[in-house]
A tleap script that builds the chain and sets N, CA, C and O, in Angstrom:
source leaprc.protein.ff14SB
mol = sequence {
  NMET ASN PRO GLU ILE LEU ARG GLU ILE CYS
  ALA VAL ARG MET PRO PHE GLY LYS TYR GLU
  GLY THR ILE LEU ALA ASP LEU PRO VAL SER
  TYR LEU GLU TRP PHE LEU ARG ASN GLY GLY
  MET PRO LYS GLY LYS LEU GLY MET GLN LEU
  SER THR VAL TYR GLU ILE LYS LEU ASN GLY
  LEU THR ASP LEU LEU ILE PRO ILE ARG ALA
  SER VAL ARG ASN GLY CLEU
}
set mol.1.N position { 77.406 25.075 -154.896 }
set mol.1.CA position { 77.247 23.710 -155.137 }
set mol.1.C position { 77.681 23.514 -156.536 }
set mol.1.O position { 77.065 24.063 -157.450 }
set mol.2.N position { 78.715 22.757 -156.754 }
set mol.2.CA position { 79.243 22.459 -158.282 }
set mol.2.C position { 78.398 21.414 -158.861 }
set mol.2.O position { 78.280 20.290 -158.374 }
set mol.3.N position { 77.755 21.875 -160.029 }
set mol.3.CA position { 76.920 20.976 -160.767 }
set mol.3.C position { 77.534 19.584 -161.101 }
set mol.3.O position { 76.892 18.537 -161.029 }
set mol.4.N position { 78.797 19.672 -161.459 }
set mol.4.CA position { 79.397 18.351 -161.772 }
set mol.4.C position { 79.575 17.285 -160.645 }
set mol.4.O position { 79.676 16.076 -160.854 }
set mol.5.N position { 79.598 17.883 -159.440 }
set mol.5.CA position { 79.501 17.073 -158.289 }
set mol.5.C position { 78.206 16.298 -158.154 }
set mol.5.O position { 78.203 15.113 -157.820 }
set mol.6.N position { 77.029 17.034 -158.436 }
set mol.6.CA position { 75.837 16.544 -158.329 }
set mol.6.C position { 75.600 15.458 -159.461 }
set mol.6.O position { 74.979 14.414 -159.264 }
set mol.7.N position { 76.097 15.782 -160.515 }
set mol.7.CA position { 75.994 14.753 -161.583 }
set mol.7.C position { 76.720 13.564 -161.232 }
set mol.7.O position { 76.196 12.468 -161.432 }
set mol.8.N position { 77.960 13.662 -160.691 }
set mol.8.CA position { 78.731 12.491 -160.334 }
set mol.8.C position { 77.980 11.633 -159.202 }
set mol.8.O position { 77.990 10.402 -159.227 }
set mol.9.N position { 77.380 12.321 -158.286 }
set mol.9.CA position { 76.692 11.480 -157.150 }
set mol.9.C position { 75.542 10.800 -157.643 }
set mol.9.O position { 74.975 9.950 -156.957 }
set mol.10.N position { 75.121 11.146 -158.897 }
set mol.10.CA position { 73.912 10.413 -159.367 }
set mol.10.C position { 74.306 9.308 -160.410 }
set mol.10.O position { 73.456 8.598 -160.948 }
set mol.11.N position { 75.691 9.208 -160.666 }
set mol.11.CA position { 76.178 8.296 -161.639 }
set mol.11.C position { 77.272 7.348 -161.088 }
set mol.11.O position { 77.428 6.223 -161.563 }
set mol.12.N position { 77.989 7.810 -160.120 }
set mol.12.CA position { 79.065 7.034 -159.587 }
set mol.12.C position { 78.529 6.023 -158.574 }
set mol.12.O position { 77.541 6.298 -157.894 }
set mol.13.N position { 79.172 4.849 -158.466 }
set mol.13.CA position { 78.665 3.708 -157.686 }
set mol.13.C position { 79.693 3.552 -156.521 }
set mol.13.O position { 80.886 3.804 -156.688 }
set mol.14.N position { 79.209 3.151 -155.410 }
set mol.14.CA position { 79.987 2.861 -154.136 }
set mol.14.C position { 81.052 1.814 -154.474 }
set mol.14.O position { 80.707 0.695 -154.853 }
set mol.15.N position { 82.258 2.132 -154.351 }
set mol.15.CA position { 83.423 1.174 -154.810 }
set mol.15.C position { 83.645 0.121 -153.739 }
set mol.15.O position { 84.411 -0.786 -154.063 }
set mol.16.N position { 83.127 0.076 -152.547 }
set mol.16.CA position { 83.441 -0.923 -151.623 }
set mol.16.C position { 82.404 -0.917 -150.542 }
set mol.16.O position { 81.580 -0.009 -150.440 }
set mol.17.N position { 82.463 -1.962 -149.726 }
set mol.17.CA position { 81.524 -2.048 -148.367 }
set mol.17.C position { 80.251 -2.618 -148.628 }
set mol.17.O position { 79.952 -3.083 -149.728 }
set mol.18.N position { 79.495 -2.594 -147.649 }
set mol.18.CA position { 78.034 -3.139 -147.553 }
set mol.18.C position { 77.311 -2.724 -148.839 }
set mol.18.O position { 76.664 -3.570 -149.457 }
set mol.19.N position { 77.393 -1.456 -149.269 }
set mol.19.CA position { 76.542 -1.131 -150.374 }
set mol.19.C position { 77.440 -1.022 -151.714 }
set mol.19.O position { 77.074 -0.260 -152.609 }
set mol.20.N position { 78.438 -1.673 -151.825 }
set mol.20.CA position { 79.241 -1.791 -153.121 }
set mol.20.C position { 78.389 -1.904 -154.265 }
set mol.20.O position { 77.574 -2.822 -154.355 }
set mol.21.N position { 78.533 -1.003 -155.167 }
set mol.21.CA position { 77.722 -0.988 -156.478 }
set mol.21.C position { 76.540 -0.111 -156.472 }
set mol.21.O position { 75.954 0.010 -157.547 }
set mol.22.N position { 76.077 0.539 -155.420 }
set mol.22.CA position { 75.003 1.247 -155.072 }
set mol.22.C position { 75.269 2.733 -155.635 }
set mol.22.O position { 76.320 3.265 -155.279 }
set mol.23.N position { 74.516 3.351 -156.375 }
set mol.23.CA position { 74.620 4.818 -156.853 }
set mol.23.C position { 74.878 5.684 -155.484 }
set mol.23.O position { 74.119 5.584 -154.520 }
set mol.24.N position { 75.898 6.450 -155.494 }
set mol.24.CA position { 76.180 7.312 -154.162 }
set mol.24.C position { 74.886 7.860 -153.714 }
set mol.24.O position { 74.602 7.712 -152.526 }
set mol.25.N position { 73.993 8.522 -154.556 }
set mol.25.CA position { 72.856 9.316 -154.264 }
set mol.25.C position { 71.788 8.391 -153.621 }
set mol.25.O position { 70.825 8.855 -153.011 }
set mol.26.N position { 72.010 7.008 -153.789 }
set mol.26.CA position { 71.044 6.126 -153.250 }
set mol.26.C position { 71.434 5.542 -151.974 }
set mol.26.O position { 70.656 4.763 -151.424 }
set mol.27.N position { 72.474 5.812 -151.481 }
set mol.27.CA position { 73.076 5.350 -150.123 }
set mol.27.C position { 72.142 5.835 -149.074 }
set mol.27.O position { 71.695 6.980 -149.123 }
set mol.28.N position { 71.848 5.041 -148.170 }
set mol.28.CA position { 70.929 5.404 -146.963 }
set mol.28.C position { 71.824 6.274 -146.015 }
set mol.28.O position { 73.034 6.126 -145.844 }
set mol.29.N position { 71.029 7.186 -145.445 }
set mol.29.CA position { 71.550 8.076 -144.452 }
set mol.29.C position { 72.236 7.377 -143.354 }
set mol.29.O position { 73.308 7.828 -142.950 }
set mol.30.N position { 71.687 6.246 -142.797 }
set mol.30.CA position { 72.359 5.458 -141.804 }
set mol.30.C position { 73.707 4.939 -142.209 }
set mol.30.O position { 74.534 4.762 -141.315 }
set mol.31.N position { 74.010 4.686 -143.400 }
set mol.31.CA position { 75.301 4.326 -143.893 }
set mol.31.C position { 76.259 5.495 -143.754 }
set mol.31.O position { 77.286 5.446 -143.077 }
set mol.32.N position { 75.862 6.507 -144.418 }
set mol.32.CA position { 76.674 7.844 -144.310 }
set mol.32.C position { 76.900 8.273 -142.794 }
set mol.32.O position { 77.987 8.737 -142.450 }
set mol.33.N position { 75.876 8.112 -141.915 }
set mol.33.CA position { 76.136 8.359 -140.516 }
set mol.33.C position { 77.206 7.316 -140.025 }
set mol.33.O position { 78.116 7.711 -139.296 }
set mol.34.N position { 77.131 6.079 -140.380 }
set mol.34.CA position { 78.096 5.061 -139.824 }
set mol.34.C position { 79.600 5.624 -140.126 }
set mol.34.O position { 80.466 5.561 -139.253 }
set mol.35.N position { 79.840 6.145 -141.339 }
set mol.35.CA position { 81.125 6.719 -141.629 }
set mol.35.C position { 81.491 7.681 -140.602 }
set mol.35.O position { 82.539 7.581 -139.963 }
set mol.36.N position { 80.585 8.672 -140.424 }
set mol.36.CA position { 80.973 9.813 -139.620 }
set mol.36.C position { 81.270 9.360 -138.159 }
set mol.36.O position { 82.149 9.901 -137.488 }
set mol.37.N position { 80.513 8.364 -137.714 }
set mol.37.CA position { 80.786 7.718 -136.303 }
set mol.37.C position { 81.981 6.884 -136.227 }
set mol.37.O position { 82.479 6.673 -135.121 }
set mol.38.N position { 82.505 6.376 -137.305 }
set mol.38.CA position { 83.721 5.426 -137.285 }
set mol.38.C position { 84.930 6.150 -138.117 }
set mol.38.O position { 85.494 5.580 -139.051 }
set mol.39.N position { 85.229 7.331 -137.723 }
set mol.39.CA position { 86.407 8.028 -138.281 }
set mol.39.C position { 86.341 8.936 -139.452 }
set mol.39.O position { 87.316 9.424 -140.023 }
set mol.40.N position { 85.041 9.120 -139.764 }
set mol.40.CA position { 84.815 10.139 -140.803 }
set mol.40.C position { 84.626 9.542 -142.212 }
set mol.40.O position { 84.642 8.325 -142.392 }
set mol.41.N position { 84.442 10.457 -143.232 }
set mol.41.CA position { 84.276 9.917 -144.544 }
set mol.41.C position { 85.618 9.618 -145.055 }
set mol.41.O position { 86.653 10.021 -144.526 }
set mol.42.N position { 85.546 8.848 -146.174 }
set mol.42.CA position { 86.822 8.422 -146.714 }
set mol.42.C position { 87.688 9.687 -147.258 }
set mol.42.O position { 87.073 10.732 -147.468 }
set mol.43.N position { 88.933 9.645 -147.469 }
set mol.43.CA position { 89.740 10.826 -147.981 }
set mol.43.C position { 89.541 10.952 -149.386 }
set mol.43.O position { 89.217 10.006 -150.104 }
set mol.44.N position { 89.738 12.139 -149.789 }
set mol.44.CA position { 89.599 12.391 -151.282 }
set mol.44.C position { 88.303 12.710 -151.945 }
set mol.44.O position { 87.369 13.198 -151.308 }
set mol.45.N position { 88.237 12.437 -153.229 }
set mol.45.CA position { 87.158 12.790 -153.948 }
set mol.45.C position { 85.824 12.066 -153.457 }
set mol.45.O position { 84.766 12.688 -153.354 }
set mol.46.N position { 85.938 10.789 -153.178 }
set mol.46.CA position { 84.845 9.903 -152.752 }
set mol.46.C position { 84.346 10.518 -151.406 }
set mol.46.O position { 83.126 10.631 -151.288 }
set mol.47.N position { 85.111 10.912 -150.419 }
set mol.47.CA position { 84.652 11.486 -149.173 }
set mol.47.C position { 83.939 12.708 -149.437 }
set mol.47.O position { 82.962 12.998 -148.747 }
set mol.48.N position { 84.366 13.510 -150.445 }
set mol.48.CA position { 83.619 14.769 -150.733 }
set mol.48.C position { 82.293 14.481 -151.346 }
set mol.48.O position { 81.320 15.171 -151.042 }
set mol.49.N position { 82.199 13.451 -152.234 }
set mol.49.CA position { 81.051 13.028 -152.820 }
set mol.49.C position { 79.995 12.448 -151.699 }
set mol.49.O position { 78.799 12.727 -151.776 }
set mol.50.N position { 80.473 11.706 -150.761 }
set mol.50.CA position { 79.717 11.247 -149.702 }
set mol.50.C position { 79.250 12.337 -148.802 }
set mol.50.O position { 78.078 12.395 -148.430 }
set mol.51.N position { 80.089 13.137 -148.474 }
set mol.51.CA position { 79.620 14.310 -147.667 }
set mol.51.C position { 78.622 15.117 -148.320 }
set mol.51.O position { 77.750 15.644 -147.629 }
set mol.52.N position { 78.645 15.288 -149.647 }
set mol.52.CA position { 77.674 16.103 -150.397 }
set mol.52.C position { 76.297 15.282 -150.305 }
set mol.52.O position { 75.235 15.834 -150.020 }
set mol.53.N position { 76.416 13.946 -150.567 }
set mol.53.CA position { 75.106 13.129 -150.434 }
set mol.53.C position { 74.398 13.369 -149.027 }
set mol.53.O position { 73.213 13.670 -148.885 }
set mol.54.N position { 75.384 13.173 -147.960 }
set mol.54.CA position { 74.825 13.244 -146.712 }
set mol.54.C position { 74.120 14.644 -146.432 }
set mol.54.O position { 73.056 14.667 -145.813 }
set mol.55.N position { 74.734 15.832 -146.901 }
set mol.55.CA position { 74.274 17.195 -146.665 }
set mol.55.C position { 72.916 17.281 -147.410 }
set mol.55.O position { 71.938 17.855 -146.931 }
set mol.56.N position { 72.930 16.688 -148.577 }
set mol.56.CA position { 71.615 16.881 -149.255 }
set mol.56.C position { 70.554 15.945 -148.612 }
set mol.56.O position { 69.399 16.372 -148.584 }
set mol.57.N position { 70.778 14.884 -148.164 }
set mol.57.CA position { 69.841 14.014 -147.581 }
set mol.57.C position { 69.412 14.660 -146.201 }
set mol.57.O position { 68.216 14.772 -145.933 }
set mol.58.N position { 70.299 15.040 -145.417 }
set mol.58.CA position { 70.118 15.590 -144.089 }
set mol.58.C position { 69.283 16.810 -144.203 }
set mol.58.O position { 68.423 16.984 -143.339 }
set mol.59.N position { 69.425 17.684 -145.162 }
set mol.59.CA position { 68.571 18.869 -145.344 }
set mol.59.C position { 67.272 18.799 -146.238 }
set mol.59.O position { 66.625 19.775 -146.619 }
set mol.60.N position { 66.993 17.415 -146.517 }
set mol.60.CA position { 65.742 17.277 -147.246 }
set mol.60.C position { 65.668 17.718 -148.636 }
set mol.60.O position { 64.585 18.072 -149.101 }
set mol.61.N position { 66.838 17.724 -149.402 }
set mol.61.CA position { 67.007 18.278 -150.699 }
set mol.61.C position { 67.041 17.276 -151.808 }
set mol.61.O position { 67.450 17.578 -152.930 }
set mol.62.N position { 66.620 16.104 -151.500 }
set mol.62.CA position { 66.809 14.943 -152.537 }
set mol.62.C position { 66.063 15.282 -153.729 }
set mol.62.O position { 66.483 14.824 -154.792 }
set mol.63.N position { 64.922 16.081 -153.735 }
set mol.63.CA position { 64.176 16.344 -154.973 }
set mol.63.C position { 65.108 17.203 -156.001 }
set mol.63.O position { 64.837 17.207 -157.202 }
set mol.64.N position { 66.170 17.899 -155.502 }
set mol.64.CA position { 67.050 18.623 -156.147 }
set mol.64.C position { 67.740 17.563 -157.312 }
set mol.64.O position { 68.057 17.921 -158.446 }
set mol.65.N position { 67.874 16.371 -156.841 }
set mol.65.CA position { 68.549 15.426 -157.732 }
set mol.65.C position { 67.725 14.794 -158.908 }
set mol.65.O position { 68.239 14.173 -159.839 }
set mol.66.N position { 66.368 15.029 -158.749 }
set mol.66.CA position { 65.528 14.329 -159.847 }
set mol.66.C position { 65.840 14.685 -161.186 }
set mol.66.O position { 65.952 13.778 -162.010 }
set mol.67.N position { 66.026 16.081 -161.589 }
set mol.67.CA position { 66.441 16.311 -163.001 }
set mol.67.C position { 67.754 15.733 -163.276 }
set mol.67.O position { 67.982 15.177 -164.350 }
set mol.68.N position { 68.602 15.839 -162.376 }
set mol.68.CA position { 69.928 15.425 -162.624 }
set mol.68.C position { 70.117 13.826 -162.994 }
set mol.68.O position { 70.849 13.382 -163.879 }
set mol.69.N position { 69.328 13.120 -162.152 }
set mol.69.CA position { 69.183 11.665 -162.312 }
set mol.69.C position { 68.682 11.400 -163.728 }
set mol.69.O position { 69.204 10.551 -164.451 }
set mol.70.N position { 67.584 12.205 -164.120 }
set mol.70.CA position { 67.083 11.898 -165.369 }
set mol.70.C position { 68.008 12.154 -166.575 }
set mol.70.O position { 67.997 11.436 -167.575 }
set mol.71.N position { 68.836 13.261 -166.409 }
set mol.71.CA position { 69.863 13.492 -167.489 }
set mol.71.C position { 71.009 12.465 -167.538 }
set mol.71.O position { 71.611 12.203 -168.580 }
set mol.72.N position { 71.284 11.873 -166.292 }
set mol.72.CA position { 72.381 10.824 -166.218 }
set mol.72.C position { 71.819 9.680 -166.941 }
set mol.72.O position { 72.501 9.121 -167.800 }
set mol.73.N position { 70.551 9.259 -166.645 }
set mol.73.CA position { 69.912 8.077 -167.215 }
set mol.73.C position { 69.741 8.174 -168.796 }
set mol.73.O position { 69.761 7.186 -169.529 }
set mol.74.N position { 69.589 9.345 -169.185 }
set mol.74.CA position { 69.468 9.820 -170.617 }
set mol.74.C position { 70.672 10.029 -171.245 }
set mol.74.O position { 70.611 10.295 -172.446 }
set mol.75.N position { 71.899 9.966 -170.652 }
set mol.75.CA position { 73.111 10.175 -171.223 }
set mol.75.C position { 73.481 11.466 -171.603 }
set mol.75.O position { 74.343 11.618 -172.469 }
set mol.76.N position { 72.852 12.561 -170.980 }
set mol.76.CA position { 73.142 13.891 -171.325 }
set mol.76.C position { 74.297 14.454 -170.537 }
set mol.76.O position { 74.669 15.612 -170.729 }
savepdb mol mol.pdb
quit
């Protein structure tokens, strides 16, 4: 797992859709599953970021993001 990707998903906001403006790591699993049911994740970097969030949430690893969120909030 690339640490920079983890940092990005704790800082980048969803650029469109129902959850526009929401930090990617805060998107609900149901929204990520909606993408999978409706043609898959978006192409490119956003799709990779959303897939990463989905895998983290699916496997119960959200606690992994706690220190990363703190460093993002503190500007580190």
